[in-house]
Structure formats: structure tokens, C-alpha cells
C-alpha positions as CSV (number, residue, x, y, z in Angstrom):
1,X,-79.0,-109.8,56.6
2,X,-79.7,-107.5,53.6
3,X,-77.7,-104.7,51.9
4,X,-80.5,-102.6,53.0
5,X,-80.4,-104.0,56.9
6,X,-76.5,-103.5,56.8
7,X,-76.3,-99.7,55.5
8,X,-79.2,-98.9,58.4
9,X,-77.3,-100.6,60.8
10,X,-73.9,-98.5,60.0
11,X,-76.1,-95.1,59.9
12,X,-77.5,-95.9,63.3
13,X,-74.1,-96.8,64.9
14,X,-72.7,-93.4,62.5
15,X,-74.9,-92.0,64.2
16,X,-74.1,-92.9,67.7
17,X,-70.6,-92.4,67.2
18,X,-71.2,-88.9,66.4
19,X,-73.4,-88.0,69.3
20,X,-70.6,-89.6,71.6
21,X,-68.0,-87.7,70.1
22,X,-70.2,-84.2,70.5
23,X,-70.3,-85.8,74.1
24,X,-66.9,-85.9,75.0
25,X,-66.0,-82.9,73.3
26,X,-68.7,-80.9,75.4
27,X,-67.7,-82.5,78.5
28,X,-64.0,-81.4,77.6
29,X,-65.5,-78.3,76.7
30,X,-67.5,-78.4,80.4
31,X,-70.5,-77.4,78.8
32,X,-73.4,-79.8,77.3
33,X,-76.2,-78.7,75.1
34,X,-80.0,-80.0,74.7
35,X,-79.1,-80.1,71.6
36,X,-76.2,-83.3,71.8
37,X,-77.8,-84.5,74.8
38,X,-81.0,-85.3,72.7
39,X,-78.6,-86.4,69.8
40,X,-77.3,-89.1,72.2
41,X,-80.8,-89.7,73.5
42,X,-81.7,-90.3,69.5
43,X,-78.9,-92.0,68.3
44,X,-78.9,-94.8,71.4
45,X,-82.9,-95.0,71.2
46,X,-82.1,-95.7,67.4
47,X,-79.8,-98.6,68.2
48,X,-81.9,-100.2,70.9
49,X,-85.3,-99.5,69.3
50,X,-86.7,-97.5,71.2
51,X,-87.8,-93.4,71.4
52,X,-85.2,-90.7,72.6
53,X,-87.7,-89.4,74.7
54,X,-86.8,-92.4,77.1
55,X,-83.5,-91.0,77.7
56,X,-84.7,-87.4,78.3
57,X,-85.5,-85.8,82.0
58,X,-88.8,-84.2,82.3
59,X,-87.1,-80.9,82.3
60,X,-85.3,-81.9,79.1
61,X,-88.7,-82.6,77.6
62,X,-90.3,-79.1,79.1
63,X,-87.4,-77.2,77.3
64,X,-87.8,-79.4,74.2
65,X,-91.9,-78.6,74.2
66,X,-91.2,-74.5,74.5
67,X,-89.1,-75.0,71.4
68,X,-85.9,-74.9,72.2
69,X,-85.5,-77.8,69.5
70,X,-86.6,-79.7,67.1
71,X,-88.9,-82.7,67.9
72,X,-90.7,-85.6,66.1
73,X,-93.3,-86.8,68.5
74,X,-93.4,-90.0,66.3
75,X,-89.8,-90.9,66.2
76,X,-88.6,-89.1,69.1
77,X,-91.3,-89.9,71.4
78,X,-94.1,-87.7,73.2
79,X,-93.1,-84.7,75.2
80,X,-94.6,-84.4,78.4
81,X,-98.5,-83.8,78.8
82,X,-99.3,-80.7,80.5
83,X,-102.4,-80.5,82.8
């Protein structure tokens, strides 16, 4: 593995650890925000070569579509399609 690949892997794992720690802290505080859930979804997706949208519920995606958090469909995956 090249040095660039190792740095990318370390970055993705660092993001996963940060998101997991945020999730644990949120649980201890008995609350979890959409931002924390999206951070965890992005981190896990990055480690698995997937997109964050795959880990979000339809309700989460609807909230995100309403502008609750920044979302990059090219990176994070598509939001719900409204009819």
C-alpha cells in the first residue's frame, strides 16, 4: 500500500472513531442529533466504500432535504425523490 493509501485509510478510520465517540457521548446525554447520525453514517460508508444515504432512514433523508444539515449528493448519496 502506498503512503497516500495509508494516509487515506487513517483519515477514514479517524472519522469513524470521531463519529463513534460522538454517538457514545450523545447516548450518554440521552440525545442524538441528525448531524451526529450523519457523521456516523458518513464515516462507516467511507470505510466500506458506500454512501451515507444507505444508512439513513427515509425520515432522516426528508429532514436533510429540508436543509437541516449540509449534504453533498455526489458524496453522501441521493436524497429521497419527491413525486
